[in-house]
N, C-alpha and C positions, 0 to 999 in steps of 0.2 A: 389738531386743528391748526391751519395756517394762521399765524398771528401777525398783525400789523404793528410795526414800530411807529413812533411819533413822526419821524421824517417821512416814512412811507405814506402815512395818513395825510401829511402836509402836502405832498406832491399830488396825491389823489384829490385833495380839496381844491388845489389850484387847477387841476384839470377839470374839475366839476364846474369851475367858473365859466369855462368856455364849452361846457357840455361834452368833455372828452375824458372820461375816466377809464383808464386802462383799455382793455380790448373792446369795451362797449361804448367807445367814444362816439359822440356826435351824430345822433339820429334825429336831430331837429325835433319835430313834433310827433315822432313815431309813437310815443306812448299814448297819444290821443286818437290814434287811428284804430281801425278795427283790430280787435284782439287785446284791447286795453281793459281797464277796470270798468269803463263806461259801456263796453260792448263785449258780450260773451263770445261772439263769433270770431274765428281766426281766418285770415285770408290765405295763410300758407297751408300746405299739406302736413299732416302729422304722421311721421314714419314710425317704424318699429323702435321700441325702447333700446337705448344703448346698454350694453352689458359691461363694457370696459369702465371700471370705476375711476380711471384717471381723467375721463372726459365728462363734461356737463352737457354740451350742445354740439351737434354737427349740423350745419346747414348746407344743403347741396342744391344746385340748379344748373341751368345752362351756362352760368357764369363760372362754374367750378364748385369748390366747397370751402367752407371756413369752419374751424374748430375752436372751441373754447374749453380750456381745461377745467377740471373740477376745482382746482386750487384758485384759479383766477375768478371763477364764478362765485365761489364761496366768499372770497375777499370782497367782491362787489356787493353781495348781499349784506355782509357785515357793515360796510360803509353806509348803505342806505338805511339799514335798520337803526343805526345810531341817530338818524335824523328824525325818527318817529318816537314821540314820547311813549313810554311803556304802557300808560293807561289808554292810549289810542290804538294799540296793536291788538288785533284779534285774528282769528283764523281766516276770515274773508279778506282782510287787508293784507295778510301775509301771502296768501295765494295770489292776490292781485300783483303784489310786488314781484313775485317770481314770473308770472305771466308777462308782465311788462318788460322784464329783463330779457326774456326769450324773444318777445316781439321786437325789441330794440336791436338785438343781435341779428335777427333774421332781416330786419329792415336795413341795417348797415350793409349786410351782405349783398342784397339786391340793388341798393342804391349805388354802392361802389362798383358793382358789376355793370350796371347800366351806364354809369359815368364813363367807365373805361370803353365800353362798346360804342358809345355815341361821341367820344372824344371830348368830354367835358373835363377841363383842367382846373387846377387850384390857382387862384390869384395870389402871386407872391406877396403883394403888399398886405393882403388879409392874413396870410399865414404869419408874416412877421408881426402883425398887430397882435395876433393871438399868442404868439411866443412872448411878446412883451407883457401881455396881461398875466400870463402864467408866472413869469419872472417876478412881476410886481407883488406877488403874494408872499415873497420872502424878503427878509430884511437885508440880505447880502447875497452876492454871487456865490460865495462859499457855501452858504446855507442851501441855496438852490442846487448846487452841484452835489452836495451831500444827500439831498432828498432824492435826486435822480439816481444816484448810486444805490441808495437804500431800497429803491423801488425796482432795481435791476434794469434801469433804463439809461439811455444816452440822450444827448441833445438831438442827435439825428433821429432816433426813434420817436422822441417827443415831437419833433418837427413833422415827421411822417404822419403822426396821429392828427396833428393840427391841420396838415394839408388834406388828409382824408375828410375831415369835417368840413373844411371850406369847399372841397369838391362836391360833397353831398349837398351842401347848402346851395351851391350854384345849380346843381341839377334840379333840386326841388323848386328853386325860384323859376327855372325854365318851365317846369311842369305846371306850376301855379299860374304862369303868365298866359297860358293857352286858353283864355276865356274871352268872350265878347263883352264889351261894355254893356251894362243894363240899359234898357230903354226907359224913357220918361214914365211910361205907364207902369213898368215894373217897379220903378223907384217909388211912385205914388202908392202902389199897392203895398210895398214894403213898409212905407211910413205908417200906413193904416194898421198893418199886421203887427208892427212893433209897439203900437200904442197900447199900454196896459192899464188896468184898473189899479188904483192905489187906495189903501185905507190908512187911517191913523188909529192908534189904539194906545191904551194904557194897560199896564200889567203889574201884578204883585207877585214876586218870585219867592218861592220857598225852596231853598236848595236841598237836593238829595242826590247822591251819586247813583249812576246806573247800576252798580253792583252792591248797593247798600243792602243790609239785612232787611228782611221783610217787615220785621217789627218797627224798624226805623222808617221805612217807606210808609207804613200804615199810620204812624204817628204824624209824619209831616203832612200826609194827605188830609188827615183829620183836622190839623191846624188850618190848612188851606181852605177846607170846606167851611170851617167856622167863620173865617174872614169873608169868604164868598157870601155866606148867609147874611152877614152884617151889611155888605155892600148892596145886596138885593133888597134888604130891608130899608135902605135909604141912607145909610151912613156914608158920608162923603168919601168917594173912592180915592181921591188924592191924599186925604188925611190918612186913610188906611195904608196906602202905599208908602207914605213917608214913615209911618210907624213900624210897619211889618215887613216891607219888601227887603229881600237880601240881594237885590240886583243893583247895578250901577245907576239905574234911573230912579231910585227911591227918592232922591232929593228933588227930582222934577215931577213929583206926583205920579211916578211910574210911566211918564209920557215917552213913547217910542217914536213919535212923529209919524210921517207918512212913509209907507213902504209897499213894494209890490210883493206878490205871493212868493216869488222865488228868493226873496231876501231873508225869509224866516225858515226855521226848521219845519218840516212838514206837519207834525201834529199841531203846532202853534198856528201855522198859516191856515190850516183847514178849519180850526175852531174860530179864528178871528174873522176870516172871510165869510164864514157861515152866518155871522151876525148881520141883522138887517138894518137896524136904525141906530143912529148916534145915541149913545147912552146904554145900549143893550149890553148885558153881561153874559158871558158864557155860563151855561147852566151847571157846569161842574168844573173842578180844577183839571187843567190839562197838563199831562206829564210829557216832558221832553228830556233830553240828556242832561239838561241843566237843573231840572227839578220840577216842581209843580207851579203852574201859573194860574192866577185868577185874571181873566181878560175882560176888558171893556172896550167896545168900539166907540170911537170919538169922531170919525169922519170917513167920507168915501168920495172919490173923484176919479176922473180919467186923467192919465198923464198928458202933458203937452206933447204934441207930435214933434219928432225930431225934424230939424230943418233939412231941406232938400240935399244940400251938399254933404251933410253928415250921413244922410241915408244912402246917397250914392256911394260914398266911400265904404260904409259898413256893408252894404250889399255886395259890392265888388270884392271886399275882403272875404266874405262868406263864400262867394262863388269860386274864388281862387283856392280857398281851403278845400272846398268840395272837389275841385278838379285835381288838386294835389293828392287827396286821400284816395280818389278813384284810381288814378294812375299808379299810385304806390301799391294799392291792393292788387292791381293787375300784375305788377312785378312780383309781389309776394306770392301770388297764386302759382308762380313758376317754381317756387322753392319748396323743398321738403325738409322739415325740421325733425331731428331725432334728439331726444334728451335722455339723460340718465335720471330715472325717477327717484333714485336715492339722494340726488343732489338738487334737482329741480323739483321743489315740493309744491307742485300744483297740477291740477288736471287741465291740460291745455285744451281739451275738447269739451270740458264741462261748463 
């Protein structure tokens, strides 16, 4: 297995600061477009698997072709895996990581190809700024040069990578700018649509891990049920929270304040928002990845509507992002991606 030395990791970390790690540099928001963890569909075409074990990905289109070696791809996977705590890594997340890397490489290919075709160039001042940012990650020029050498790179190749990123950013900004300003009626509708219901609640948390043994889970749930029974029988909820809760809100009587549905994990939000009146308590302990919760509703209200200027800017940003994603997917539809399934451990069409 290709191993990274500390200096190689350092230069890679520096490149990550500006979103440019080795061959997968600078795809902007590529990972949030179609083909990411949030969307199973892929905009590009999936070709026949690669048989040559030295390659991980080959992307081809009217712009030509780009190849990523198995060694460089595996190095990138290692770098990203180090940023994810082991207890948060599972099969689904691992496959998402691989899919996103393929998506980013394909996106880089079509964006650079389109930039060349349309004559979009890299602003020298921005390239210089990114080079300064990368240099600033090292304590001295000597350390920076050593890291470059250890990574098999030169200043010129690093500058080329930074220029590619700037060029792609310029193209994406151009793509995103091609939208009309929202009308006043659209802004008002957006303000109404964005207004959400909020509730306030208290909870008593009994911690148990997601992978805890079943007898431990059963024991913790039994304890939570006993406390829930006491709360329903009229024992002061705040006092129970102060005495029994293992969460950070215990000292505040379990008070979570006001929150919208999307601020809480789904099982908790579903149970809390299902309660009708202030003082109501969920009929059973609710399990989330944090443990078991005894939940009491304490209030319900509608959010204050955002002001018009904020709504105009927010709606414009959403429309620009939509325009960018649509045009990027049109470019990706021109590309065919072939991967080595022994290296890229994900079902790209699944």
